[in-house]
C-alpha positions in Angstrom: 44.2 45.2 6.1 40.7 45.3 6.0 38.5 47.7 3.2 36.5 50.0 5.0 33.1 49.7 4.0 30.6 52.9 2.4 27.8 54.0 3.4 28.0 57.5 0.9 27.5 57.6 -2.9 30.5 58.8 -3.3 34.3 58.6 -2.6 35.0 58.6 1.4 37.4 60.3 3.6 39.6 58.2 5.7 40.3 58.3 9.1 44.0 58.3 10.6 45.9 54.8 10.6 43.6 53.9 8.1 45.3 54.5 4.3 43.4 53.1 1.7 43.6 50.0 -0.1 43.3 49.0 -4.3 39.7 49.4 -3.6 39.6 52.8 -2.5 37.7 51.7 0.5 39.1 53.3 3.4 40.6 52.0 6.7 39.5 50.7 10.2 39.5 54.7 12.5 42.5 54.6 14.6 40.5 54.9 17.8 40.9 51.3 18.1 44.2 51.3 17.7 44.9 54.3 19.8 42.5 52.2 22.8 44.9 48.7 22.1 48.2 50.6 21.4 47.9 52.0 25.5 46.9 48.3 26.5 49.6 46.7 25.1 52.0 50.1 26.2 51.0 48.7 29.7 47.5 50.3 31.9 49.5 52.5 33.6 51.8 53.9 31.3 49.9 58.1 31.9 50.7 60.8 30.4 54.1 60.0 29.9 52.9 57.0 27.5 51.7 59.7 25.0 53.7 60.6 21.8 54.9 64.4 22.0 54.0 64.7 25.9 55.0 68.9 26.5 53.9 70.2 23.9 51.0 68.1 23.2 50.0 69.2 26.9 50.6 73.1 26.0 48.2 72.7 22.9 45.9 70.8 24.8 45.8 73.9 27.2 45.7 76.1 24.3 42.6 74.4 22.3 40.8 73.4 25.7 40.4 77.6 26.3 39.5 78.2 22.7 36.4 75.9 23.3 35.2 76.8 26.7 33.1 79.1 25.0 31.0 75.7 24.9 31.5 72.3 23.8 28.9 69.1 23.8 29.4 65.9 23.2 28.5 63.5 20.5 26.8 60.4 20.5 27.0 59.1 16.9 30.0 58.6 15.3 33.2 61.0 16.9 34.6 63.9 14.5 38.2 63.6 14.2 40.8 66.9 14.9 43.8 68.7 13.1 46.9 66.8 13.4 48.7 69.4 15.9 51.7 68.7 13.3 50.4 69.9 10.5 50.8 73.3 9.3 48.4 76.0 10.4 47.2 73.7 13.2 47.5 75.4 16.9 46.2 72.3 19.0 47.3 69.4 19.8 45.8 66.1 21.2 44.6 66.9 24.9 46.6 64.7 27.6 44.2 61.8 28.9 43.4 63.8 31.9 42.8 67.4 30.5 39.1 68.9 30.6 38.0 68.7 26.8 34.8 68.7 25.4 35.2 64.6 24.4 35.9 64.2 28.2 32.6 64.7 28.8 31.6 62.6 26.3 34.0 59.9 27.5 32.7 60.4 30.9 29.1 59.9 29.7 30.0 57.3 27.6 30.2 54.2 30.1 34.2 53.9 30.3 34.7 55.1 27.1 38.6 57.0 26.2 38.5 60.8 26.5 40.4 60.8 23.0 39.2 61.2 19.8 40.7 59.8 16.0 42.9 62.0 14.9 43.8 62.0 11.2 47.6 62.0 10.0 47.5 63.8 6.4 46.5 66.8 5.0 44.6 64.8 2.4 42.9 62.5 5.1 41.6 65.6 6.8 38.4 65.3 8.1 37.9 68.0 10.9 34.7 70.3 10.2 35.6 72.8 8.5 31.8 74.5 8.5 30.5 72.6 6.1 28.8 69.8 8.4 30.8 66.4 9.7 33.3 64.6 7.2 31.2 62.7 4.8 30.3 58.9 6.1 29.7 59.6 10.0 26.5 60.4 11.8 27.1 63.6 14.2 24.7 63.0 16.7 24.2 64.0 20.7 22.9 66.6 22.8 24.9 69.5 21.4 27.7 71.7 21.9 29.6 74.5 20.1 31.1 73.1 16.6 34.9 74.4 15.3 34.9 76.0 12.6 38.2 76.5 10.1 39.4 79.4 9.4 41.8 80.3 12.0 40.7 78.6 15.1 38.2 81.3 15.5 34.5 80.1 17.4 31.2 80.9 17.2 28.7 82.5 19.6 27.5 79.5 22.1 24.0 81.2 21.5 23.6 79.9 18.5 25.7 76.7 17.9 23.3 74.2 19.4 20.9 75.0 16.9 23.4 74.8 13.9 25.1 71.3 15.1 21.2 70.0 15.7 20.6 70.7 12.4 23.6 69.5 11.0 23.1 66.5 12.9 19.8 65.6 11.5 20.9 66.2 7.9 24.2 63.7 8.3 21.0 61.1 9.5 19.0 62.1 6.5 22.0 61.7 4.5 23.1 58.7 5.5 19.8 56.8 5.6 19.0 57.6 2.1 22.9 56.4 1.3 22.2 53.4 3.1 18.7 52.5 1.7 20.1 53.1 -1.8 23.0 50.8 -1.7 20.7 48.3 -0.1 18.2 48.9 -2.5 20.7 48.1 -5.6 20.8 44.1 -4.5 18.9 41.9 -6.3 19.3 38.4 -4.3 19.3 38.1 -1.0 22.9 37.9 -0.5 23.3 41.4 -2.2 20.7 42.9 -0.1 22.4 41.5 3.0 25.7 42.7 1.9 24.2 46.4 1.8 23.3 46.0 4.9 26.8 45.4 6.5 28.5 47.5 4.4 25.9 50.3 4.3 26.6 50.3 8.6 29.8 49.4 9.4 31.7 51.3 10.4 29.2 54.4 10.0 26.7 53.0 12.3 27.6 50.8 13.8 30.9 48.8 14.7 29.8 45.3 14.5 26.6 43.5 13.1 24.5 40.8 12.9 22.0 39.5 11.0 19.9 36.5 11.5 16.8 35.4 9.0 14.3 32.9 8.5 15.3 29.4 7.7 13.7 28.7 5.8 12.7 31.8 4.7 8.7 31.5 4.1 7.4 32.6 0.3 4.3 35.3 -0.5 1.8 34.0 1.6 3.1 30.7 3.0 2.8 29.9 6.3 5.4 27.9 8.1 4.8 25.0 10.2 6.6 23.6 12.7 8.7 26.5 14.9 10.6 29.4 13.8 14.4 28.7 13.6 16.6 31.8 12.8 19.9 30.8 10.7 23.3 33.6 11.4 23.3 34.5 7.6 26.1 37.0 7.7 28.1 38.9 10.3 30.8 41.8 9.9 32.7 44.8 11.7 35.6 46.7 12.6 38.9 44.4 12.1 42.4 45.4 13.7 44.6 47.4 11.5 48.0 45.8 10.7 50.2 47.0 13.8 47.1 45.1 15.9 48.6 41.8 14.8 51.0 41.3 17.6 47.6 41.9 19.5 45.7 39.9 17.9 47.5 36.9 17.5 48.1 37.5 21.8 44.4 37.7 22.0 43.6 34.9 20.0 45.9 32.3 21.8 45.8 33.4 25.2 43.2 35.3 25.8 39.2 34.1 25.3 36.2 36.3 24.8 35.5 37.0 28.1 39.5 38.4 28.3 38.2 40.6 25.6 35.6 41.8 27.3 37.2 43.1 30.2 36.9 43.2 33.8 33.0 45.5 33.7 31.8 42.8 30.5 31.8 45.5 27.7 33.2 43.6 24.5 35.6 45.6 22.6 35.9 44.7 19.1 38.6 46.1 18.6 40.8 43.4 20.5 38.4 40.3 19.6 40.4 37.4 17.3 39.2 37.3 13.3 37.0 34.7 13.2 36.7 33.4 9.4 36.9 35.3 6.2 34.5 37.6 6.8 35.4 38.3 10.4 32.5 37.0 12.0 31.9 37.6 15.1 31.0 34.4 17.6 27.4 34.2 17.5 24.9 31.1 17.5 24.7 30.3 14.1 20.8 28.3 14.9 18.4 30.4 17.0 14.7 28.3 17.9 12.6 30.9 18.9 10.1 29.6 21.7 6.6 30.8 21.9 6.0 33.5 24.1 9.7 33.8 25.2 11.5 37.2 25.6 12.6 37.4 21.4 9.5 36.6 20.5 7.7 39.6 22.5 10.8 42.0 20.5 10.5 40.3 17.7 6.4 41.0 17.4 6.8 44.3 18.4 8.6 45.0 15.5 10.1 48.3 16.7 13.5 48.5 17.4 15.1 48.4 21.1 18.0 49.3 22.9 20.5 46.7 24.1 19.8 47.8 27.6 16.2 47.6 27.3 14.9 44.7 29.8 13.2 43.3 26.9 16.4 42.7 24.7 18.5 42.1 27.9 16.7 38.7 27.8 16.0 38.5 24.2 19.7 39.2 23.1 20.8 35.6 25.1 18.4 34.1 23.0 19.4 35.1 19.9 23.4 34.9 19.9 23.3 32.6 22.7 24.3 32.8 26.1 28.0 32.4 26.0 28.4 35.6 23.4 29.3 39.1 25.8 26.8 41.8 25.5 28.1 45.9 25.7 26.6 47.5 27.9 24.7 50.5 28.0 23.2 52.0 24.8 25.7 49.9 22.8 23.8 47.7 21.1 20.2 47.9 18.7 18.1 44.9 18.2 16.2 45.6 15.3 13.4 43.6 13.7 13.2 42.8 10.5 9.6 42.8 9.2 8.4 41.9 6.3 4.8 42.6 3.7 3.4 39.9 6.3 5.7 38.6 8.9 9.1 38.8 10.9 11.7 37.1 8.8 14.4 37.9 10.7 16.4 40.5 12.9 19.9 42.5 13.4 21.9 43.6 16.0 24.4 46.5 15.9 27.0 46.9 17.9 29.3 49.5 19.3 32.8 49.6 21.2 33.0 51.2 24.0 35.4 53.4 22.3 32.5 54.9 20.4 29.5 57.4 21.3 26.3 55.0 22.8 23.3 54.6 20.3 21.0 57.9 20.6 16.7 57.4 20.7 17.4 59.1 17.2 19.2 55.9 16.0 16.5 53.7 16.6 15.1 55.5 13.8 17.6 55.0 11.6 18.0 51.0 13.0 13.9 51.2 11.7 14.8 53.1 9.0 17.7 50.1 7.6 15.4 47.1 8.9 12.4 48.0 7.4 14.6 48.4 3.8 16.4 45.2 4.0 12.9 43.4 5.3 11.1 44.7 2.2 14.2 44.4 0.0 14.9 40.1 1.4 11.2 39.7 0.4 11.3 40.7 -2.7 14.2 38.9 -3.7 12.9 35.3 -2.3 9.9 36.0 -4.2 12.2 36.8 -7.4 14.2 33.8 -6.4 11.0 31.5 -6.5 9.5 32.9 -9.8 13.3 32.2 -11.2 12.6 29.1 -9.7 9.7 28.1 -11.2 10.8 29.3 -14.4 13.8 27.3 -14.6 11.9 24.2 -13.9 9.3 25.2 -16.4 11.6 25.4 -18.9 13.5 22.2 -18.3 10.5 20.1 -18.3 9.1 21.1 -21.1 12.0 20.6 -23.1 13.3 16.5 -22.8 15.3 15.6 -20.2 17.5 13.5 -23.0 17.5 12.7 -26.4 17.0 9.5 -28.0 19.2 6.7 -29.1 17.0 5.7 -32.3 19.3 3.1 -34.7 21.4 4.9 -37.1 21.2 8.3 -36.4 23.1 9.8 -33.2 22.0 12.9 -31.5 22.8 16.1 -29.5 21.3 19.4 -29.1 21.9 22.5 -26.4 19.4 24.9 -25.2 20.2 28.7 -24.2 18.1 31.3 -22.6 18.0 34.9 -23.7 19.4 36.2 -20.7 19.3 35.5 -17.0 16.2 37.9 -16.2 14.7 36.0 -19.2 14.9 31.9 -18.5 11.8 31.1 -19.9 10.9 31.4 -23.2 9.4 29.6 -26.3 12.1 27.6 -28.4 12.0 23.7 -28.2 13.8 20.6 -29.8 12.9 17.2 -29.8 13.1 13.8 -31.4 10.8 11.2 -31.3 11.7 7.5 -32.3 8.9 6.3 -35.5 8.4 2.9 -36.6 10.9 1.2 -39.2 13.7 2.8 -36.9 13.4 6.4 -38.6 12.9 9.3 -36.0 11.3 12.6 -36.8 13.6 16.0 -35.8 11.8 18.9 -34.2 12.9 22.3 -33.8 10.0 25.1 -32.8 10.1 28.9 -32.0 6.7 30.5 -30.4 6.9 34.0 -30.3 8.2 36.2 -26.8 10.4 35.5 -23.9 7.1 34.7 -21.2 5.6 32.3 -19.0 2.7 31.8 -22.1 5.3 31.6 -24.6 6.5 28.7 -22.5 3.3 27.3 -21.9 2.5 27.5 -25.5 5.4 25.7 -26.7 5.2 23.0 -24.2 1.2 22.3 -25.9 2.1 22.8 -29.3 4.5 20.1 -28.4 2.6 17.6 -26.8 1.0 18.1 -30.2 3.7 17.7 -32.2 4.6 14.0 -30.3 1.3 13.2 -30.3 0.8 13.2 -34.3 4.6 12.0 -34.6 2.8 8.8 -33.1 0.5 8.9 -35.4 2.8 8.5 -38.4 1.4 11.0 -40.1 3.3 13.0 -43.5 5.7 16.0 -42.4 3.6 18.3 -44.1 -0.1 16.8 -42.1 1.9 17.3 -39.0 2.5 21.0 -39.4 -0.8 21.6 -40.8 -2.6 20.3 -37.2 0.1 22.0 -35.4 -1.1 24.7 -37.3 -5.0 23.9 -36.6 -3.8 23.4 -32.8 -1.9 27.3 -32.7 -5.1 29.0 -33.7 -7.9 27.2 -30.9 -5.2 28.2 -28.2 -5.7 32.3 -29.6 -5.9 34.2 -32.3 -2.1 35.6 -31.3 -0.5 32.4 -31.1 2.6 32.4 -33.4 5.3 30.3 -33.8 8.0 28.8 -36.4 8.4 24.8 -36.9 10.4 22.4 -39.0 9.5 19.1 -39.5 12.1 16.5 -40.5 11.4 13.0 -40.5 14.9 10.6 -40.9 14.8 7.2 -42.4 18.4 5.4 -42.0 17.6 2.4 -44.2 16.1 4.8 -47.5 19.1 7.5 -46.1 16.3 9.7 -47.5 15.0 12.8 -45.2 11.6 14.3 -45.3 11.5 18.1 -44.2 8.6 20.5 -44.5 8.9 24.1 -42.8 6.6 26.5 -41.1 7.9 30.1 -41.1 11.4 28.7 -39.8 15.5 28.7 -40.6 16.4 26.2 -43.1 18.9 23.3 -41.9 23.1 23.8 -42.2 23.9 20.2 -43.8 27.3 19.5 -43.6 29.1 16.3 -45.5 32.0 13.9 -44.9 34.4 16.0 -46.6 34.0 19.4 -45.3 30.9 21.0 -47.4 28.7 23.2 -45.8 25.4 23.6 -47.7 21.4 25.5 -46.6 19.1 22.9 -47.7 17.0 24.6 -50.0 12.8 24.0 -48.3 9.9 25.7 -49.0 9.7 28.1 -46.3 5.8 27.9 -45.9 3.9 30.8 -43.0 4.3 30.6 -39.8 2.3 28.0 -37.3 -1.4 30.1 -36.6 -1.6 32.2 -39.4 -4.2 29.7 -40.9 -5.4 28.6 -44.2 -2.0 28.1 -45.7 -0.5 24.8 -46.9 2.8 23.1 -46.2 4.8 21.8 -48.6 7.2 18.8 -47.7 10.7 18.3 -49.9 12.4 14.4 -50.1 16.3 15.1 -49.9 19.6 12.5 -49.3 20.7 11.9 -46.1 24.2 10.5 -47.0 25.8 8.3 -44.4 28.6 10.6 -42.0 26.7 14.0 -43.0 25.6 15.8 -40.3 22.0 18.3 -40.4 22.3 21.4 -37.5 19.0 22.4 -37.0 18.4 26.1 -34.5 16.6 28.1 -34.0 16.9 31.9 -35.2 18.6 33.7 -32.1 21.4 31.4 -33.4 21.3 33.6 -36.6 20.1 36.8 -36.3 20.6 39.7 -33.7 21.0 43.6 -33.7 24.4 43.4 -35.3 23.3 41.5 -38.5 20.0 39.9 -40.0 18.9 35.8 -40.5 20.8 35.5 -44.1 24.2 36.5 -42.7 24.2 35.0 -39.5 23.1 31.8 -42.2 26.0 32.5 -43.7 28.7 33.0 -41.1 27.3 29.7 -39.3 27.6 27.6 -42.6 31.5 28.7 -43.0 31.9 27.7 -39.6 30.8 24.5 -40.0 33.1 24.1 -42.8 36.4 25.7 -41.2 35.5 23.2 -37.9 34.5 19.9 -40.0 38.6 20.8 -41.7 40.1 21.1 -38.6 39.1 16.9 -37.8 39.9 16.0 -41.6 37.8 15.5 -44.6 37.3 11.9 -43.6 36.1 12.4 -40.5 32.9 14.3 -39.7 33.7 16.3 -36.5 32.0 14.8 -32.6 28.5 16.8 -32.0 29.7 17.6 -28.9 32.4 19.4 -29.5 30.5 20.5 -32.7 27.7 22.0 -30.9 29.8 23.7 -28.7 32.2 25.5 -31.0 29.0 26.9 -33.7 27.6 28.2 -30.3 30.9 30.1 -30.4 30.7 31.9 -33.4 28.5 34.5 -30.7 30.1 37.1 -29.3 29.7 39.4 -26.2 26.0 41.2 -26.9 25.4 39.3 -30.5 22.5 37.3 -28.3 19.0 38.6 -28.1 17.0 35.3 -28.1 17.2 32.3 -26.7 19.2 29.6 -28.6 17.7 25.8 -29.5 20.1 23.4 -31.5 19.5 20.1 -33.0 22.3 18.6 -34.4 22.0 14.3 -36.2 24.4 12.5 -37.8 23.5 10.4 -40.2 24.7 6.4 -39.6 22.3 4.9 -41.3 21.5 0.7 -41.9 23.4 -0.6 -44.5 20.7 -2.4 -47.7 22.7 -6.1 -46.1 21.1 -5.7 -42.7 17.3 -5.2 -43.8 14.9 -8.6 -44.9 11.7 -7.4 -45.8 8.7 -9.4 -47.3 4.8 -9.1 -47.7 2.5 -11.9 -46.3 -0.4 -12.9 -47.6 -3.6 -12.5 -45.0 -3.8 -16.3 -45.1 -3.7 -19.2 -42.8 -0.3 -20.2 -44.2 2.2 -16.8 -43.8 2.7 -17.5 -40.2 5.0 -20.3 -41.7 6.2 -18.9 -44.4 7.8 -16.1 -42.0 9.1 -18.7 -39.9 11.1 -19.8 -43.1 12.1 -16.1 -44.1 13.4 -15.2 -40.8 15.3 -18.5 -40.9 16.5 -17.6 -43.4 18.1 -14.0 -42.8 19.6 -15.6 -40.0 21.9 -17.9 -41.6 22.9 -15.5 -44.0 23.7 -13.2 -40.9 25.3 -15.9 -38.7 22.6 -15.7 -36.0 21.9 -19.1 -36.5 21.0 -19.7 -32.4 18.5 -16.9 -32.0 16.2 -19.0 -34.9 14.0 -20.9 -32.2 13.5 -17.7 -30.3 12.8 -15.2 -33.3 10.6 -17.9 -35.2 8.3 -17.9 -32.2 7.6 -14.9 -31.8 7.4 -13.8 -35.3 4.7 -16.9 -36.0 2.8 -15.4 -32.7 2.7 -11.9 -34.0 2.1 -12.8 -37.5 -0.5 -15.6 -36.7 -2.6 -11.9 -34.7 -1.9 -9.8 -37.7 -3.5 -12.2 -40.2 -6.5 -13.0 -38.2 -7.7 -8.9 -38.3 -5.9 -8.2 -41.5 -7.5 -7.2 -44.6 -4.0 -6.6 -47.1 -1.3 -8.2 -47.2 1.1 -8.0 -43.8 4.9 -6.6 -44.2 7.7 -8.2 -42.0 11.0 -6.7 -41.5 14.1 -7.8 -39.8 17.4 -5.5 -39.1 20.4 -6.5 -37.6 22.2 -3.3 -36.1 23.2 -3.4 -32.1 20.4 -5.4 -31.9 17.9 -7.8 -33.7 14.5 -6.3 -34.6 11.7 -7.4 -35.8 8.7 -5.3 -37.1 5.1 -6.8 -38.3 2.2 -4.4 -39.7 -0.9 -4.7 -41.2 -4.3 -2.3 -42.0 -5.5 -3.1 -38.6 -5.3 0.4 -36.1 -6.7 -2.0 -33.3 -3.4 -1.7 -31.2 -2.8 -5.7 -29.1 -2.9 -5.8 -25.7 -1.7 -8.2 -23.5 -3.8 -9.4 -21.1 -3.8 -12.6 -18.9 -5.6 -15.5 -20.2 -7.5 -18.4 -18.4 -6.7 -21.8 -17.6 -9.8 -22.4 -20.1 -8.8 -20.8 -22.6 -7.2 -21.6 -26.3 -5.3 -18.5 -27.6 -4.9 -14.5 -25.4 -1.0 -15.8 -24.8 0.7 -14.4 -27.9 1.7 -11.8 -26.3 2.6 -12.9 -23.5 5.5 -15.1 -24.7 6.4 -11.7 -26.6 7.1 -10.1 -22.9 9.1 -12.5 -21.3 11.5 -13.8 -24.3 12.0 -10.4 -26.5 14.7 -7.6 -24.9 11.8 -4.4 -25.5 8.7 -4.6 -27.7 5.3 -1.9 -28.8 2.4 -1.0 -30.9 2.6 2.3 -32.8 -0.8 3.2 -34.5 -0.6 4.4 -38.3 -2.6 6.4 -40.2 -2.6 3.6 -42.7 -2.9 0.6 -39.7 -0.3 -0.3 -36.8 3.1 -2.0 -36.0 3.3 -4.4 -33.9 7.6 -5.0 -32.9 10.0 -6.3 -30.7 13.9 -6.8 -30.1 16.2 -9.1 -29.5 20.0 -9.0 -28.2 22.3 -10.3 -30.1 24.8 -13.2 -28.8 27.6 -11.8 -26.8 25.4 -8.5 -26.1 23.9 -8.3 -22.0 20.1 -8.4 -22.0 18.8 -5.0 -21.4 14.8 -5.0 -20.4 
């Protein structure tokens, strides 16, 4: 059984034979079921095949006499009649050959059956009680006497036409209002298209096909190339349970032409179910030919009947030449026009068991198409804005964290909400000379594109200042000046820390940011005491830095206030909960084993309950491994001619102590070239440092700010080949400008490790 899509806001009446499903939706009306039962029992069964034949005939004659005052047809959804078996009812369903108002409708409806759907249960009675047709149906037609309740008395024929016409128009207005509300509830493309399908089937049509341009234009974009329509969604009435055998028979042995019948009319109740949505067999793609029939209909914007000459030529182009079309006014082709251009088309179809569309139904289709197209336009614009926001936020944050020596890093970022994809929170890890690393976490006020743009500028400024190897307090001072240049109301908090794995120390400066939490190897978690400072952008304030121990195996957690502050708790309560959460997690992994970084980040985020997140969150975790003193060698060299020779001897002794003699030739050559270049320009002692980690790293520092540049030496030049040798022999190399000069460094792969450049 298939759910019965509704177009009204409240609970919907259910036609007979349908019942209700677990979702509360009604089932498909019984009209299609009666038609297929007749087909299954035999086309020539006649009145004898009808249940309760004699009694039904007598009751039908009485009902026909009662309706003789004047009864008209309905070109919209037919109103079901009361069941003859119910108490208090004196009318039964008419015989197929009896004269009745609905029989005249069927005659005018191109072969539609004369029988109307009839309800089965008293609770599901949908007969007219004098207050209008049943909810979920559109009464339409040429006029006629409405059947009122209260013992079957009839209304005088003089005023019945005006009452029925007013009722039909009221039904249309209520349907259009409910349908447009359902369409407007969607915020993305699929929700809007689904809203259109569920609002119109089966209330307005028995089937719908929605085609949209592929790709959909955004804003003022002008499409290039041919215009292509893609079938986005289809929906239709599905066969009910007792038609399963017939449906399987049709699916196994009858093609679409057989389902359409000899007259070519399409009977949707007998079509096999195709796909999980009950899709109609239609063309998936349609390329609109310039000047073709479909292009002309779409250019006209207004819906047209399928029986019109323009639609007869356009529908095969849209649906495919093999798709059968109903005869008469049982199809409506409605262009979907957005704010600037046509973005698709919708096809509404009715089966032969149902009255055909009338002129006023074109107005209903136009309203539905207009609201759907405008909603799709807004959904496409919203999708583009969301994509831009996602891309902006993604590019503002690092794609991946570096892997500096002596520290392991992990990070997380969560936006404030699905509707606020951008924010001002950021994190960064910047490698520094001497195997140090700068850890940065900041938060710009607001959740907008402006906040994200300011955040990007401050992050870029912090990276530039870090490369100058400025002290943390100086970095915050320059960030404060930059924020003031960006505007008077550009406020942000920031925490800047520099970790030295050789000295096992960390230097931290704070600008109004929540303090970091340090998790020791033994499981103790503490909130570090750092000066709070003023936020960036205030101006005229000094920032103070503190130097603390960074024990090996410890984990430093930097975060933004969205992790610890919300409407349910203040910031210090959240910080205490975070400290307790870290200590609890460390107890689970053991006192001598620190918890894995990635799992630790996920566990920290799990402390947030439902509705406990009002701000975006940036999280940066650093595990201090450090570099053992035995793996470091450090020397000072006076800037004189003998310095390169002394540097070679020091390097050879260090390699012998570490058991890396096979690197002696390469290291001595490269150290000699780099130290020679430093001595040439230095005025103060030159520093030489070797570090053994997963690679052998050599660093040479001097007081000259001029960075060396690799160049191609001419054949007659006596120098200029030193950096060329370094570039060819080293695994990696580089030069970094410092506040007091520069550092030139290179790395060599250890024996037994793969070469990487």
